N, CA, C and O atoms as CSV, one atom per row, in Angstrom:
chain,resi,resn,atom,element,x,y,z
A,1,MET,N,N,-10.895,-14.353,-19.113
A,1,MET,CA,C,-10.816,-13.217,-18.217
A,1,MET,C,C,-9.476,-13.278,-17.484
A,1,MET,O,O,-9.215,-14.216,-16.729
A,2,GLU,N,N,-8.638,-12.280,-17.709
A,2,GLU,CA,C,-7.323,-12.244,-17.078
A,2,GLU,C,C,-7.413,-11.470,-15.774
A,2,GLU,O,O,-7.994,-10.386,-15.723
A,3,GLU,N,N,-6.823,-12.044,-14.701
A,3,GLU,CA,C,-6.811,-11.351,-13.418
A,3,GLU,C,C,-5.611,-11.780,-12.599
A,3,GLU,O,O,-5.038,-12.853,-12.791
A,4,TRP,N,N,-5.249,-10.888,-11.668
A,4,TRP,CA,C,-4.206,-11.205,-10.701
A,4,TRP,C,C,-4.899,-11.648,-9.430
A,4,TRP,O,O,-5.881,-11.030,-9.016
A,5,ARG,N,N,-4.406,-12.714,-8.796
A,5,ARG,CA,C,-4.965,-13.221,-7.547
A,5,ARG,C,C,-3.847,-13.361,-6.521
A,5,ARG,O,O,-2.678,-13.537,-6.864
A,6,GLY,N,N,-4.236,-13.280,-5.264
A,6,GLY,CA,C,-3.269,-13.469,-4.195
A,6,GLY,C,C,-3.952,-13.506,-2.845
A,6,GLY,O,O,-5.165,-13.323,-2.749
A,7,ILE,N,N,-3.184,-13.739,-1.816
A,7,ILE,CA,C,-3.682,-13.775,-0.435
A,7,ILE,C,C,-4.046,-12.354,-0.020
A,7,ILE,O,O,-3.329,-11.411,-0.352
A,8,THR,N,N,-5.150,-12.191,0.700
A,8,THR,CA,C,-5.576,-10.858,1.134
A,8,THR,C,C,-4.603,-10.260,2.136
A,8,THR,O,O,-3.876,-10.975,2.825
A,9,PHE,N,N,-4.604,-8.953,2.202
A,9,PHE,CA,C,-3.870,-8.235,3.235
A,9,PHE,C,C,-4.850,-7.295,3.911
A,9,PHE,O,O,-5.515,-6.524,3.219
A,10,PRO,N,N,-4.970,-7.322,5.222
A,10,PRO,CA,C,-4.254,-8.241,6.108
A,10,PRO,C,C,-4.771,-9.676,5.961
A,10,PRO,O,O,-5.894,-9.916,5.518
A,11,PHE,N,N,-3.922,-10.599,6.344
A,11,PHE,CA,C,-4.217,-12.025,6.243
A,11,PHE,C,C,-5.477,-12.344,7.040
A,11,PHE,O,O,-5.659,-11.858,8.157
A,12,LYS,N,N,-6.350,-13.171,6.449
A,12,LYS,CA,C,-7.545,-13.615,7.172
A,12,LYS,C,C,-8.056,-14.912,6.559
A,12,LYS,O,O,-7.652,-15.309,5.467
A,13,ILE,N,N,-8.944,-15.550,7.285
A,13,ILE,CA,C,-9.580,-16.780,6.823
A,13,ILE,C,C,-10.955,-16.433,6.274
A,13,ILE,O,O,-11.697,-15.669,6.891
A,14,ASP,N,N,-11.297,-16.989,5.117
A,14,ASP,CA,C,-12.621,-16.818,4.526
A,14,ASP,C,C,-13.598,-17.667,5.343
A,14,ASP,O,O,-13.508,-18.895,5.336
A,15,THR,N,N,-14.516,-17.028,6.036
A,15,THR,CA,C,-15.434,-17.754,6.929
A,15,THR,C,C,-16.385,-18.667,6.170
A,15,THR,O,O,-16.889,-19.633,6.743
A,16,SER,N,N,-16.642,-18.390,4.903
A,16,SER,CA,C,-17.559,-19.244,4.148
A,16,SER,C,C,-16.904,-20.547,3.684
A,16,SER,O,O,-17.583,-21.557,3.497
A,17,THR,N,N,-15.564,-20.518,3.497
A,17,THR,CA,C,-14.883,-21.719,3.006
A,17,THR,C,C,-13.941,-22.336,4.038
A,17,THR,O,O,-13.599,-23.514,3.936
A,18,GLY,N,N,-13.520,-21.548,5.031
A,18,GLY,CA,C,-12.553,-22.037,6.004
A,18,GLY,C,C,-11.129,-22.024,5.474
A,18,GLY,O,O,-10.217,-22.537,6.122
A,19,ARG,N,N,-10.938,-21.444,4.307
A,19,ARG,CA,C,-9.610,-21.383,3.678
A,19,ARG,C,C,-9.039,-19.975,3.799
A,19,ARG,O,O,-9.717,-19.044,4.232
A,20,VAL,N,N,-7.790,-19.845,3.410
A,20,VAL,CA,C,-7.145,-18.538,3.379
A,20,VAL,C,C,-7.903,-17.652,2.386
A,20,VAL,O,O,-8.168,-18.070,1.259
A,21,ALA,N,N,-8.249,-16.438,2.801
A,21,ALA,CA,C,-8.979,-15.509,1.929
A,21,ALA,C,C,-8.052,-14.989,0.841
A,21,ALA,O,O,-6.871,-14.735,1.077
A,22,THR,N,N,-8.611,-14.835,-0.360
A,22,THR,CA,C,-7.840,-14.307,-1.479
A,22,THR,C,C,-8.518,-13.062,-2.028
A,22,THR,O,O,-9.711,-12.841,-1.819
A,23,SER,N,N,-7.740,-12.258,-2.729
A,23,SER,CA,C,-8.282,-11.080,-3.403
A,23,SER,C,C,-7.820,-11.132,-4.854
A,23,SER,O,O,-6.979,-11.951,-5.223
A,24,TYR,N,N,-8.381,-10.247,-5.669
A,24,TYR,CA,C,-8.084,-10.299,-7.094
A,24,TYR,C,C,-8.060,-8.889,-7.672
A,24,TYR,O,O,-8.472,-7.927,-7.024
A,25,TYR,N,N,-7.569,-8.788,-8.905
A,25,TYR,CA,C,-7.684,-7.579,-9.720
A,25,TYR,C,C,-7.972,-8.042,-11.128
A,25,TYR,O,O,-7.137,-8.696,-11.754
A,26,ASN,N,N,-9.159,-7.704,-11.638
A,26,ASN,CA,C,-9.576,-8.105,-12.975
A,26,ASN,C,C,-9.050,-7.091,-13.985
A,26,ASN,O,O,-9.352,-5.901,-13.897
A,27,LEU,N,N,-8.262,-7.571,-14.942
A,27,LEU,CA,C,-7.634,-6.673,-15.913
A,27,LEU,C,C,-8.606,-6.142,-16.959
A,27,LEU,O,O,-8.346,-5.100,-17.561
A,28,GLU,N,N,-9.697,-6.822,-17.185
A,28,GLU,CA,C,-10.662,-6.362,-18.174
A,28,GLU,C,C,-11.587,-5.286,-17.607
A,28,GLU,O,O,-11.882,-4.295,-18.275
A,29,SER,N,N,-12.039,-5.489,-16.373
A,29,SER,CA,C,-12.987,-4.531,-15.783
A,29,SER,C,C,-12.315,-3.516,-14.865
A,29,SER,O,O,-12.966,-2.586,-14.389
A,30,SER,N,N,-11.026,-3.685,-14.616
A,30,SER,CA,C,-10.273,-2.818,-13.688
A,30,SER,C,C,-10.903,-2.804,-12.297
A,30,SER,O,O,-10.893,-1.780,-11.613
A,31,LYS,N,N,-11.448,-3.938,-11.888
A,31,LYS,CA,C,-12.060,-4.047,-10.571
A,31,LYS,C,C,-11.280,-5.046,-9.728
A,31,LYS,O,O,-10.679,-5.987,-10.247
A,32,GLY,N,N,-11.301,-4.824,-8.429
A,32,GLY,CA,C,-10.644,-5.736,-7.511
A,32,GLY,C,C,-9.804,-4.979,-6.506
A,32,GLY,O,O,-9.653,-3.760,-6.590
A,33,THR,N,N,-9.262,-5.717,-5.558
A,33,THR,CA,C,-8.531,-5.091,-4.449
A,33,THR,C,C,-7.067,-5.496,-4.370
A,33,THR,O,O,-6.344,-4.978,-3.519
A,34,LYS,N,N,-6.607,-6.395,-5.219
A,34,LYS,CA,C,-5.252,-6.950,-5.078
A,34,LYS,C,C,-4.161,-5.876,-5.095
A,34,LYS,O,O,-3.268,-5.908,-4.248
A,35,ILE,N,N,-4.207,-4.946,-6.018
A,35,ILE,CA,C,-3.165,-3.913,-6.095
A,35,ILE,C,C,-3.256,-2.984,-4.890
A,35,ILE,O,O,-2.231,-2.617,-4.315
A,36,LYS,N,N,-4.473,-2.598,-4.500
A,36,LYS,CA,C,-4.656,-1.738,-3.323
A,36,LYS,C,C,-4.070,-2.404,-2.082
A,36,LYS,O,O,-3.376,-1.756,-1.298
A,37,GLU,N,N,-4.345,-3.690,-1.899
A,37,GLU,CA,C,-3.817,-4.420,-0.748
A,37,GLU,C,C,-2.295,-4.508,-0.785
A,37,GLU,O,O,-1.637,-4.429,0.253
A,38,SER,N,N,-1.749,-4.669,-1.968
A,38,SER,CA,C,-0.301,-4.731,-2.121
A,38,SER,C,C,0.345,-3.411,-1.692
A,38,SER,O,O,1.357,-3.407,-0.991
A,39,ILE,N,N,-0.245,-2.299,-2.115
A,39,ILE,CA,C,0.292,-0.985,-1.746
A,39,ILE,C,C,0.134,-0.747,-0.245
A,39,ILE,O,O,1.044,-0.219,0.394
A,40,GLU,N,N,-1.008,-1.130,0.325
A,40,GLU,CA,C,-1.197,-1.030,1.778
A,40,GLU,C,C,-0.115,-1.808,2.515
A,40,GLU,O,O,0.451,-1.332,3.499
A,41,GLN,N,N,0.162,-3.004,2.026
A,41,GLN,CA,C,1.164,-3.855,2.663
A,41,GLN,C,C,2.548,-3.215,2.594
A,41,GLN,O,O,3.291,-3.242,3.575
A,42,ILE,N,N,2.894,-2.648,1.461
A,42,ILE,CA,C,4.192,-1.985,1.322
A,42,ILE,C,C,4.304,-0.835,2.324
A,42,ILE,O,O,5.353,-0.645,2.939
A,43,ILE,N,N,3.225,-0.073,2.487
A,43,ILE,CA,C,3.235,1.069,3.402
A,43,ILE,C,C,3.312,0.618,4.859
A,43,ILE,O,O,4.064,1.200,5.641
A,44,LEU,N,N,2.553,-0.402,5.233
A,44,LEU,CA,C,2.397,-0.771,6.640
A,44,LEU,C,C,3.432,-1.750,7.172
A,44,LEU,O,O,3.612,-1.846,8.386
A,45,VAL,N,N,4.118,-2.479,6.297
A,45,VAL,CA,C,5.114,-3.456,6.764
A,45,VAL,C,C,6.470,-2.775,6.887
A,45,VAL,O,O,6.946,-2.128,5.955
A,46,GLN,N,N,7.078,-2.934,8.050
A,46,GLN,CA,C,8.418,-2.393,8.293
A,46,GLN,C,C,9.459,-3.280,7.602
A,46,GLN,O,O,9.285,-4.496,7.514
A,47,ILE,N,N,10.514,-2.679,7.125
A,47,ILE,CA,C,11.618,-3.468,6.560
A,47,ILE,C,C,12.139,-4.386,7.663
A,47,ILE,O,O,12.392,-3.947,8.785
A,48,GLY,N,N,12.295,-5.669,7.326
A,48,GLY,CA,C,12.771,-6.653,8.295
A,48,GLY,C,C,11.651,-7.358,9.042
A,48,GLY,O,O,11.905,-8.328,9.757
A,49,GLU,N,N,10.427,-6.896,8.895
A,49,GLU,CA,C,9.299,-7.463,9.633
A,49,GLU,C,C,8.748,-8.732,8.980
A,49,GLU,O,O,8.247,-9.611,9.681
A,50,MET,N,N,8.832,-8.843,7.666
A,50,MET,CA,C,8.242,-9.984,6.969
A,50,MET,C,C,9.222,-11.149,6.954
A,50,MET,O,O,10.315,-11.059,6.395
A,51,TRP,N,N,8.811,-12.232,7.573
A,51,TRP,CA,C,9.647,-13.415,7.652
A,51,TRP,C,C,9.905,-13.967,6.257
A,51,TRP,O,O,8.977,-14.136,5.466
A,52,GLY,N,N,11.160,-14.245,5.962
A,52,GLY,CA,C,11.518,-14.816,4.670
A,52,GLY,C,C,11.765,-13.796,3.566
A,52,GLY,O,O,12.266,-14.148,2.498
A,53,TRP,N,N,11.418,-12.534,3.814
A,53,TRP,CA,C,11.650,-11.493,2.805
A,53,TRP,C,C,11.967,-10.214,3.553
A,53,TRP,O,O,11.168,-9.278,3.578
A,54,SER,N,N,13.130,-10.186,4.155
A,54,SER,CA,C,13.484,-9.113,5.092
A,54,SER,C,C,13.689,-7.745,4.441
A,54,SER,O,O,13.761,-6.743,5.152
A,55,ILE,N,N,13.783,-7.673,3.120
A,55,ILE,CA,C,13.961,-6.372,2.468
A,55,ILE,C,C,12.635,-5.716,2.099
A,55,ILE,O,O,12.612,-4.558,1.682
A,56,PHE,N,N,11.523,-6.452,2.250
A,56,PHE,CA,C,10.212,-5.954,1.834
A,56,PHE,C,C,9.676,-4.911,2.817
A,56,PHE,O,O,9.897,-5.007,4.025
A,57,GLY,N,N,8.969,-3.913,2.279
A,57,GLY,CA,C,8.297,-2.914,3.110
A,57,GLY,C,C,8.945,-1.547,2.979
A,57,GLY,O,O,9.703,-1.275,2.048
A,58,SER,N,N,8.617,-0.690,3.952
A,58,SER,CA,C,9.201,0.653,3.967
A,58,SER,C,C,9.474,1.062,5.411
A,58,SER,O,O,8.965,0.445,6.346
A,59,LYS,N,N,10.267,2.089,5.580
A,59,LYS,CA,C,10.582,2.599,6.916
A,59,LYS,C,C,9.622,3.708,7.339
A,59,LYS,O,O,9.786,4.303,8.404
A,60,SER,N,N,8.632,3.981,6.510
A,60,SER,CA,C,7.777,5.150,6.733
A,60,SER,C,C,6.984,5.089,8.035
A,60,SER,O,O,6.868,6.102,8.724
A,61,ILE,N,N,6.444,3.944,8.384
A,61,ILE,CA,C,5.598,3.850,9.577
A,61,ILE,C,C,6.393,4.177,10.837
A,61,ILE,O,O,5.849,4.779,11.764
A,62,SER,N,N,7.657,3.798,10.891
A,62,SER,CA,C,8.462,4.098,12.073
A,62,SER,C,C,8.714,5.591,12.235
A,62,SER,O,O,9.028,6.049,13.334
A,63,LEU,N,N,8.581,6.355,11.154
A,63,LEU,CA,C,8.823,7.796,11.219
A,63,LEU,C,C,7.563,8.631,11.399
A,63,LEU,O,O,7.636,9.788,11.812
A,64,ILE,N,N,6.412,8.052,11.092
A,64,ILE,CA,C,5.180,8.833,11.041
A,64,ILE,C,C,4.898,9.606,12.323
A,64,ILE,O,O,4.526,10.778,12.257
A,65,PHE,N,N,5.062,8.992,13.468
A,65,PHE,CA,C,4.700,9.668,14.712
A,65,PHE,C,C,5.896,10.331,15.398
A,65,PHE,O,O,5.829,10.669,16.580
A,66,GLN,N,N,6.975,10.512,14.663
A,66,GLN,CA,C,8.126,11.244,15.184
A,66,GLN,C,C,7.846,12.740,15.230
A,66,GLN,O,O,8.577,13.493,15.874
A,67,GLY,N,N,6.826,13.157,14.572
A,67,GLY,CA,C,6.491,14.574,14.461
A,67,GLY,C,C,6.336,14.881,12.984
A,67,GLY,O,O,7.230,14.582,12.191
A,68,MET,N,N,5.237,15.461,12.614
A,68,MET,CA,C,4.979,15.657,11.199
A,68,MET,C,C,5.275,17.090,10.799
A,68,MET,O,O,4.368,17.911,10.662
A,69,ASN,N,N,6.562,17.382,10.612
A,69,ASN,CA,C,6.923,18.679,10.053
A,69,ASN,C,C,7.282,18.473,8.580
A,69,ASN,O,O,7.213,17.351,8.079
A,70,SER,N,N,7.659,19.528,7.897
A,70,SER,CA,C,7.914,19.419,6.460
A,70,SER,C,C,9.073,18.474,6.137
A,70,SER,O,O,9.062,17.826,5.091
A,71,SER,N,N,10.060,18.388,7.010
A,71,SER,CA,C,11.184,17.475,6.771
A,71,SER,C,C,10.736,16.020,6.835
A,71,SER,O,O,11.063,15.228,5.952
A,72,PHE,N,N,9.988,15.669,7.879
A,72,PHE,CA,C,9.494,14.301,8.000
A,72,PHE,C,C,8.523,13.971,6.872
A,72,PHE,O,O,8.523,12.854,6.355
A,73,HIS,N,N,7.705,14.933,6.493
A,73,HIS,CA,C,6.762,14.747,5.392
A,73,HIS,C,C,7.525,14.381,4.116
A,73,HIS,O,O,7.147,13.444,3.413
A,74,TYR,N,N,8.582,15.107,3.824
A,74,TYR,CA,C,9.402,14.851,2.633
A,74,TYR,C,C,10.063,13.472,2.720
A,74,TYR,O,O,10.054,12.715,1.749
A,75,ILE,N,N,10.631,13.148,3.876
A,75,ILE,CA,C,11.333,11.866,4.055
A,75,ILE,C,C,10.368,10.695,3.895
A,75,ILE,O,O,10.674,9.729,3.196
A,76,ILE,N,N,9.195,10.778,4.546
A,76,ILE,CA,C,8.207,9.700,4.458
A,76,ILE,C,C,7.743,9.514,3.018
A,76,ILE,O,O,7.651,8.389,2.526
A,77,ARG,N,N,7.453,10.620,2.352
A,77,ARG,CA,C,7.012,10.560,0.954
A,77,ARG,C,C,8.095,9.909,0.086
A,77,ARG,O,O,7.796,9.053,-0.746
A,78,HIS,N,N,9.336,10.314,0.281
A,78,HIS,CA,C,10.462,9.756,-0.476
A,78,HIS,C,C,10.593,8.242,-0.223
A,78,HIS,O,O,10.787,7.472,-1.164
A,79,LEU,N,N,10.489,7.820,1.039
A,79,LEU,CA,C,10.598,6.399,1.375
A,79,LEU,C,C,9.467,5.590,0.736
A,79,LEU,O,O,9.682,4.477,0.257
A,80,LEU,N,N,8.275,6.156,0.733
A,80,LEU,CA,C,7.137,5.466,0.122
A,80,LEU,C,C,7.290,5.349,-1.391
A,80,LEU,O,O,7.012,4.296,-1.966
A,81,ILE,N,N,7.723,6.411,-2.023
A,81,ILE,CA,C,7.944,6.368,-3.478
A,81,ILE,C,C,8.966,5.289,-3.820
A,81,ILE,O,O,8.761,4.498,-4.741
A,82,LYS,N,N,10.052,5.262,-3.082
A,82,LYS,CA,C,11.109,4.277,-3.319
A,82,LYS,C,C,10.592,2.846,-3.133
A,82,LYS,O,O,10.860,1.970,-3.955
A,83,ALA,N,N,9.852,2.620,-2.050
A,83,ALA,CA,C,9.358,1.270,-1.749
A,83,ALA,C,C,8.307,0.809,-2.759
A,83,ALA,O,O,8.353,-0.333,-3.218
A,84,ILE,N,N,7.371,1.676,-3.106
A,84,ILE,CA,C,6.325,1.286,-4.068
A,84,ILE,C,C,6.929,1.047,-5.443
A,84,ILE,O,O,6.546,0.094,-6.121
A,85,ASP,N,N,7.862,1.886,-5.868
A,85,ASP,CA,C,8.551,1.662,-7.144
A,85,ASP,C,C,9.298,0.328,-7.151
A,85,ASP,O,O,9.362,-0.347,-8.178
A,86,LYS,N,N,9.855,-0.045,-6.015
A,86,LYS,CA,C,10.649,-1.271,-5.931
A,86,LYS,C,C,9.783,-2.533,-5.892
A,86,LYS,O,O,10.112,-3.531,-6.533
A,87,PHE,N,N,8.678,-2.491,-5.144
A,87,PHE,CA,C,7.928,-3.720,-4.889
A,87,PHE,C,C,6.605,-3.860,-5.651
A,87,PHE,O,O,6.048,-4.956,-5.701
A,88,GLU,N,N,6.103,-2.801,-6.231
A,88,GLU,CA,C,4.830,-2.905,-6.973
A,88,GLU,C,C,5.057,-2.472,-8.415
A,88,GLU,O,O,4.862,-1.312,-8.777
A,89,LYS,N,N,5.474,-3.437,-9.225
A,89,LYS,CA,C,5.838,-3.178,-10.627
A,89,LYS,C,C,4.623,-3.058,-11.546
A,89,LYS,O,O,4.779,-2.725,-12.720
A,90,ARG,N,N,3.418,-3.321,-11.038
A,90,ARG,CA,C,2.214,-3.271,-11.879
A,90,ARG,C,C,1.645,-1.861,-11.991
A,90,ARG,O,O,0.663,-1.642,-12.701
A,91,VAL,N,N,2.260,-0.896,-11.288
A,91,VAL,CA,C,1.718,0.465,-11.306
A,91,VAL,C,C,2.792,1.493,-11.614
A,91,VAL,O,O,3.987,1.249,-11.445
A,92,LYS,N,N,2.328,2.657,-12.075
A,92,LYS,CA,C,3.187,3.834,-12.227
A,92,LYS,C,C,2.650,4.880,-11.255
A,92,LYS,O,O,1.495,5.297,-11.349
A,93,LEU,N,N,3.493,5.290,-10.332
A,93,LEU,CA,C,3.075,6.286,-9.344
A,93,LEU,C,C,2.812,7.631,-10.000
A,93,LEU,O,O,3.545,8.058,-10.892
A,94,VAL,N,N,1.759,8.289,-9.547
A,94,VAL,CA,C,1.438,9.627,-10.011
A,94,VAL,C,C,1.728,10.627,-8.903
A,94,VAL,O,O,2.354,11.661,-9.138
A,95,ASN,N,N,1.270,10.314,-7.689
A,95,ASN,CA,C,1.480,11.234,-6.559
A,95,ASN,C,C,1.208,10.498,-5.253
A,95,ASN,O,O,0.505,9.488,-5.225
A,96,ILE,N,N,1.777,11.022,-4.177
A,96,ILE,CA,C,1.480,10.547,-2.827
A,96,ILE,C,C,1.161,11.766,-1.985
A,96,ILE,O,O,1.971,12.688,-1.884
A,97,ALA,N,N,-0.027,11.773,-1.377
A,97,ALA,CA,C,-0.446,12.869,-0.508
A,97,ALA,C,C,-0.467,12.363,0.936
A,97,ALA,O,O,-0.995,11.288,1.219
A,98,ILE,N,N,0.110,13.146,1.835
A,98,ILE,CA,C,0.158,12.772,3.251
A,98,ILE,C,C,-0.441,13.902,4.066
A,98,ILE,O,O,-0.042,15.058,3.927
A,99,SER,N,N,-1.406,13.562,4.921
A,99,SER,CA,C,-1.977,14.571,5.821
A,99,SER,C,C,-1.942,14.037,7.246
A,99,SER,O,O,-2.071,12.836,7.482
A,100,TYR,N,N,-1.767,14.949,8.183
A,100,TYR,CA,C,-1.596,14.589,9.588
A,100,TYR,C,C,-2.639,15.317,10.414
A,100,TYR,O,O,-2.790,16.533,10.298
A,101,ASP,N,N,-3.359,14.581,11.244
A,101,ASP,CA,C,-4.357,15.168,12.135
A,101,ASP,C,C,-3.787,15.156,13.547
A,101,ASP,O,O,-3.716,14.111,14.194
A,102,ASP,N,N,-3.381,16.339,14.015
A,102,ASP,CA,C,-2.760,16.462,15.336
A,102,ASP,C,C,-3.696,16.029,16.459
A,102,ASP,O,O,-3.282,15.340,17.390
A,103,GLU,N,N,-4.952,16.436,16.365
A,103,GLU,CA,C,-5.918,16.101,17.418
A,103,GLU,C,C,-6.145,14.601,17.530
A,103,GLU,O,O,-6.143,14.043,18.628
A,104,GLU,N,N,-6.338,13.960,16.397
A,104,GLU,CA,C,-6.612,12.518,16.367
A,104,GLU,C,C,-5.327,11.682,16.436
A,104,GLU,O,O,-5.382,10.467,16.623
A,105,ARG,N,N,-4.189,12.333,16.287
A,105,ARG,CA,C,-2.896,11.639,16.211
A,105,ARG,C,C,-2.962,10.540,15.145
A,105,ARG,O,O,-2.637,9.380,15.400
A,106,SER,N,N,-3.391,10.942,13.947
A,106,SER,CA,C,-3.494,9.988,12.849
A,106,SER,C,C,-2.899,10.586,11.580
A,106,SER,O,O,-2.795,11.803,11.424
A,107,VAL,N,N,-2.518,9.700,10.695
A,107,VAL,CA,C,-1.933,10.095,9.414
A,107,VAL,C,C,-2.725,9.412,8.304
A,107,VAL,O,O,-3.054,8.228,8.389
A,108,LYS,N,N,-3.020,10.178,7.272
A,108,LYS,CA,C,-3.721,9.644,6.101
A,108,LYS,C,C,-2.768,9.732,4.918
A,108,LYS,O,O,-2.250,10.803,4.600
A,109,ILE,N,N,-2.544,8.601,4.275
A,109,ILE,CA,C,-1.667,8.523,3.104
A,109,ILE,C,C,-2.534,8.119,1.916
A,109,ILE,O,O,-3.211,7.091,1.952
A,110,VAL,N,N,-2.507,8.936,0.866
A,110,VAL,CA,C,-3.247,8.618,-0.356
A,110,VAL,C,C,-2.230,8.444,-1.482
A,110,VAL,O,O,-1.463,9.357,-1.789
A,111,VAL,N,N,-2.236,7.265,-2.086
A,111,VAL,CA,C,-1.326,6.950,-3.179
A,111,VAL,C,C,-2.130,6.953,-4.477
A,111,VAL,O,O,-3.080,6.186,-4.633
A,112,TYR,N,N,-1.738,7.822,-5.403
A,112,TYR,CA,C,-2.375,7.909,-6.720
A,112,TYR,C,C,-1.458,7.226,-7.726
A,112,TYR,O,O,-0.254,7.481,-7.751
A,113,TYR,N,N,-2.029,6.358,-8.554
A,113,TYR,CA,C,-1.205,5.597,-9.498
A,113,TYR,C,C,-2.020,5.195,-10.714
A,113,TYR,O,O,-3.244,5.325,-10.736
A,114,ILE,N,N,-1.312,4.703,-11.727
A,114,ILE,CA,C,-1.929,4.172,-12.936
A,114,ILE,C,C,-1.539,2.703,-13.032
A,114,ILE,O,O,-0.361,2.358,-12.933
A,115,VAL,N,N,-2.535,1.838,-13.225
A,115,VAL,CA,C,-2.269,0.414,-13.432
A,115,VAL,C,C,-1.722,0.272,-14.850
A,115,VAL,O,O,-2.408,0.602,-15.818
A,116,LEU,N,N,-0.496,-0.215,-14.971
A,116,LEU,CA,C,0.187,-0.241,-16.266
A,116,LEU,C,C,-0.545,-1.075,-17.320
A,116,LEU,O,O,-0.622,-0.668,-18.479
A,117,LYS,N,N,-1.066,-2.201,-16.944
A,117,LYS,CA,C,-1.692,-3.104,-17.914
A,117,LYS,C,C,-2.989,-2.524,-18.496
A,117,LYS,O,O,-3.311,-2.779,-19.656
A,118,THR,N,N,-3.733,-1.747,-17.698
A,118,THR,CA,C,-5.021,-1.221,-18.160
A,118,THR,C,C,-4.991,0.282,-18.423
A,118,THR,O,O,-5.895,0.821,-19.062
A,119,GLN,N,N,-3.950,0.961,-17.931
A,119,GLN,CA,C,-3.817,2.423,-18.013
A,119,GLN,C,C,-4.937,3.147,-17.258
A,119,GLN,O,O,-5.250,4.300,-17.555
A,120,GLU,N,N,-5.530,2.465,-16.288
A,120,GLU,CA,C,-6.596,3.048,-15.471
A,120,GLU,C,C,-6.003,3.742,-14.245
A,120,GLU,O,O,-5.149,3.170,-13.567
A,121,PRO,N,N,-6.449,4.978,-13.952
A,121,PRO,CA,C,-5.996,5.644,-12.722
A,121,PRO,C,C,-6.716,5.049,-11.512
A,121,PRO,O,O,-7.905,4.738,-11.577
A,122,GLU,N,N,-5.984,4.893,-10.410
A,122,GLU,CA,C,-6.529,4.338,-9.176
A,122,GLU,C,C,-5.922,5.095,-8.008
A,122,GLU,O,O,-4.979,5.869,-8.174
A,123,GLU,N,N,-6.470,4.864,-6.839
A,123,GLU,CA,C,-5.882,5.415,-5.619
A,123,GLU,C,C,-6.081,4.437,-4.474
A,123,GLU,O,O,-7.050,3.678,-4.442
A,124,THR,N,N,-5.153,4.472,-3.546
A,124,THR,CA,C,-5.225,3.665,-2.336
A,124,THR,C,C,-5.087,4.603,-1.149
A,124,THR,O,O,-4.179,5.432,-1.107
A,125,VAL,N,N,-5.986,4.470,-0.189
A,125,VAL,CA,C,-5.968,5.307,1.010
A,125,VAL,C,C,-5.616,4.425,2.209
A,125,VAL,O,O,-6.229,3.383,2.439
A,126,VAL,N,N,-4.606,4.876,2.968
A,126,VAL,CA,C,-4.204,4.161,4.184
A,126,VAL,C,C,-4.230,5.157,5.329
A,126,VAL,O,O,-3.611,6.219,5.256
A,127,GLU,N,N,-4.952,4.808,6.391
A,127,GLU,CA,C,-4.994,5.667,7.573
A,127,GLU,C,C,-4.333,4.939,8.726
A,127,GLU,O,O,-4.629,3.775,8.997
A,128,VAL,N,N,-3.439,5.636,9.398
A,128,VAL,CA,C,-2.685,5.057,10.507
A,128,VAL,C,C,-2.918,5.930,11.738
A,128,VAL,O,O,-2.784,7.152,11.681
A,129,SER,N,N,-3.268,5.284,12.851
A,129,SER,CA,C,-3.442,6.055,14.089
A,129,SER,C,C,-2.790,5.362,15.250
A,129,SER,O,O,-2.834,5.864,16.373
C-alpha cells in the first residue's frame, strides 16, 4: 500500500501516543488528509513566517481583509495559484473559488484540484475569519 505521510497541519500532539501527530494520503484508495493539509498550510502561512524555509507560503492572507473587491479577489487568486503550483507538486489545479461574507468578516477559499498520481478530483476548503 503506497501512501504519503507527514506531520499534521496545524501541528499537534497525538493524545493517544504522546507523539507528534501525522497524517497520510493513501494512493490506492485516494483517502487521507495529507494533501488537503499541505494546501491549507500554503494558504495560511505567510511568506517569511516558516522558520528555516522563508520562501514558503503565500501573501494572500495579508491581503484578505484589505477589502474584498474584484481587484483584491483577482490578486489573491493569482497569489494562491502561484504558491500552490510552486509548493504542491502532487496536484494539478483546476480552479480556486473565493467568497467573502461581509457580515461575518470571513473569507472562504475552495481549491479544486486533481491528484496527479491517482487522477482523482479533490477539493480543499479553508475558512478565514
